[in-house]
N, C-alpha and C positions, 0 to 999 in steps of 0.2 A: 746804200742807206743803212742796211743792217750793220755793216762794219762800223759806221760812225756811231750807231747806238751802243755797240759793244764797247767802243773806245770811251764814250761818254759815261756809261755805267761803270766801267772799270776805273775811270778817274774818280767817280763818286765813291766807289768802294775804297779806293786808296785814301781819299780825304776823310771818310768816315772812320776808317781803320786808324789813321794818324790821330784823329780827334779822340778816339777811344783810348789810344795809347797814352796820350798826354793826360787825359782825364784819370787814367789808372795811376800815373806817376803822381799827380796832385793828391789823389786819395791816399796813396801809400805814404806820401810825405806828411799828410795831416794826421794820420793815425798810427803810423808805425815807426817813425824816426825816434831815436833814443831821446832827444831833447824834449820830446812831446809825449812821453809816456803818461797816459791818463790814469795815474794811480796816485793816491794820496798816501805817501809813505808815513806821514805823521800818525796814521791810524794803526800802524804796525807796532806791536809790542815785542821787542826782541827778547828771546829767552836768555837772560844774562847768566844763568847758572849752568849752561851747557859746557861740558868739558871741551877744551881745545888745546892742542899742542903748540908749544913755541918751537923755534928753530933748533933748540938744544935738546928737544925731546921731552921736556917737562910739561906736565898737565897744569892748566890754569883755567880760569873762566873770565869772561868779560866783567862779571861782577867783582871778582877779586882785583882786577886791574884798575877799575874805575872807582872802587870803594873810597869814599871820602873826598872825591873830586867832583868837578862840575859836569864833565862830559868826557867821552872817549871819541877820538877821531881816528877812524880806520882807513888806511890807504891800501886799496887792493892793487897788487902789482904782480908782474912776472918778469923773469930774466930775459925772455924773448921779446919783450915789449920795449922798443927803443925810447919812446916817450917816458915810460916808467923809469928806466935806468938813467936817463939824462936828468930826471927830476929828483933823484935820490938826495943830492946836496940840498935842494929846496926842502925836502921832507925833514932832513936832519936839522936844518935851520928852524923850520916850523916847530919841531919838537922842543928845541932850545928856548924858543920864544913863548910857547904855550904852556909848557910844563910848570913854570913858576906861577902861572895864572890859574892853575887847577884844571887844565885840559890835558888829558893823556893822549899822546899820539902813538899809534902802533902801526906796524906794517903787517899786511896779510898776504902772504905769498900764495899764489894759485897753483903752484907746481908741487914741490915736495920739500921735506925737511932738509935734505942734503943741500939742495940748491939755495934754499932760504938761508941756511946757516953760512954757506960759503960767501954769500953776498953780505951778510951781517958782519962777518969777520973781515972781509976785504974792505968794507966801507967804515969799519970801526964803529958800528952802531951799538949803542949801549941801552937803548930803550926796547920795549917789548916787540918782538919779531915773531909773529904768529904764522901758522901754516893752515891753509884752508883744509878742513876735513875732506876725506876721500869722497864723501857723498855730496860735496859742494853745498853744504847747508846754507852758508852765509851768502854765497853767490846767487843761489836760487832765491833766498829770502829777499835780497835787495835788487834782484834782476840785474846782476852784474854781467852785462853782455858785451862790454868793451872796457878797456882799461887804458890809462889810469882812471880810477874812480875812488871817491871818498864818501864815507858815511859817518855822520856825526850823531852820536847816541847819548841820551841823558842817562844818569845812573839808574833810573827806573826802567830803562829799556825803550824809551820813546825815540823815534827817529826824528832828528831835528833838521837833517840835511842829507841828501843823496845826490851826487853829481860830480862834475869835473873838479879837480883840485884848484883850478884857477877861477872858478865861478865867483862872481862878485857877491852872489847871495851867501855863499859860505863865509866870505870875509865879513859881511855885515852881521851874520849870526854869531860868529866868533867874537866880534867887537861887543855885542850885547852880552854874551856870556862872561867876558872878561870884566865888564863893569859890575856884575853881580857880586 
């Protein structure tokens, strides 16, 4: 009889353990998945005057790039990211469509100047091609924990969007900006 009690209790422990495991997964999914970051990015004011290098080694600022325009759309990317590299032609097309509408498109490489510039040259990119500072200021500010990722910022430094480049919310916000 003692043996059957041990088997019964070990089955209960197994069931309870499994239940706790599933519960932990559900809690993790609710609070820690990227799509559900519980942070209101619209409350961030981006310091637009911070110096940042482009892929050619020249210093600029987001303020200089967006001055007189409606917004700046930053695409965070890296050469080791297959989705980033395969979407480069889409980014180039997006820049061609948005630039005449007053929305500046820039790339922000998360690696280094040499890699960023080699991609710029090989892809014949003529728009702003920036390099993330060594301290990863922008990646930290926008919680860039996976790529590709885009951030849309007003000239005043207000974050209008942060998410995946194909997100329908980005498309709607861009439509609204274009109408202004």
